[in-house]
C-alpha positions, 0 to 999 in steps of 0.5 A: 122920150117925149112923144111927137104931137100931131094936129089933124084938122077936120078929125072928129069923123072920116078921113080925119078920124081915121088919121088921128087913130093911125097916128096915135097907134103910131105913138104920137099924141094927137090933137083932134079938131072939128068945126062942131061935132063937139061931143064926137071930138071930145070923146075921140080925144079922150079915147086916144089920150089927146086933146080937142080943139074947136075952131071954124076954119073959115074964120081967119082969126080962128084958124091962126089961133088953132096952132097956138092953142095946140102948143099951149096944150102940148108944148110942141108940134111935129106934124100938121095935117090939113084935112078939113075941107068942104065939098059943098056944093056937092057933088056937082054944080052947074056953071050957073049954079056956082055963086061968088059966095060959093067960091069964097066959102070953098076957098076960105076953108080948103085953101086959105085956112090950110095956108094960115095953119101952115104959116102959124105952125112953121116955127115949131115945125122948123124947131121939130123938123116936122112934116105937113100933109095937105089932104087934097083930092084927085079932082085937083089932079084930074079936071073932073068929078066935082064942082069946078070951084071945089076941084080948083080949090083942091088944085091950088092947094096942090101947088101950094104943097110943091111950092112950100116944099121948095121953100122950106126944105130941108127943114120941113117936109110938105106933101099932099094926099089926094084921095079919090072917092072914100066911103064915108056917111057923106058919100053914101048917097053919091050912087053915080060915083060909087058905081064908077069906082066899083066898075071902072077902078082896077080895085073895084071899090072906093077907099076906106078912111083907114086906107087914106089914113095909112098913107098919111102915115107912111108920108109922115114917116118918110123922112126923104119925101117932100113936094109930092101929090100922091093920088090914092083913087084905086087906080081909076086914073088909069082909066 
């Protein structure tokens, strides 16, 4: 049988790398993407028998060209995981520290690029009866824990997820996974957030990238699930 093809953006490291590893283990052919990290991306794609596609998603033309590039390589697309995103300025920014350029950069990468990728992927996903998973953030559900611009960009993507699910069902399912703090090299220095998850969350730890990847896999394989934003924060939302 023809293997399903999954494109995961921002997948040379962190949550994205864990996700392509999990989807490859599920039997899918994976398309690895990164803005830079070329060697890491190429190496991971080669290890998993997939393909590597560099692109700067803050550039509209590059974002729109990514899906056709994957289709040219593999001939089909079954899954799109919009994982690439930026949290800069991180992890917080004062009100007077957020500039108009900060807002534009965050919205370009965190909201507009996923929209462009979704629309570019729709013909192929309709043909395959595919699935979209947007990786957002608990900050987009719970209005605290990050800069206002970052949280607003993720909240908007959560809402786009629901609107797309309503518009595209039953042909294409659209869901979002909203992690809390995830242990990555980027978050190692976020001592205040690390302490919060270790003391206040019922699970007493931050998530591992594999925790998020496992949930993304489950969302993709559940053929009745659509329009949901699933928070994965170790129960911190209960507090």
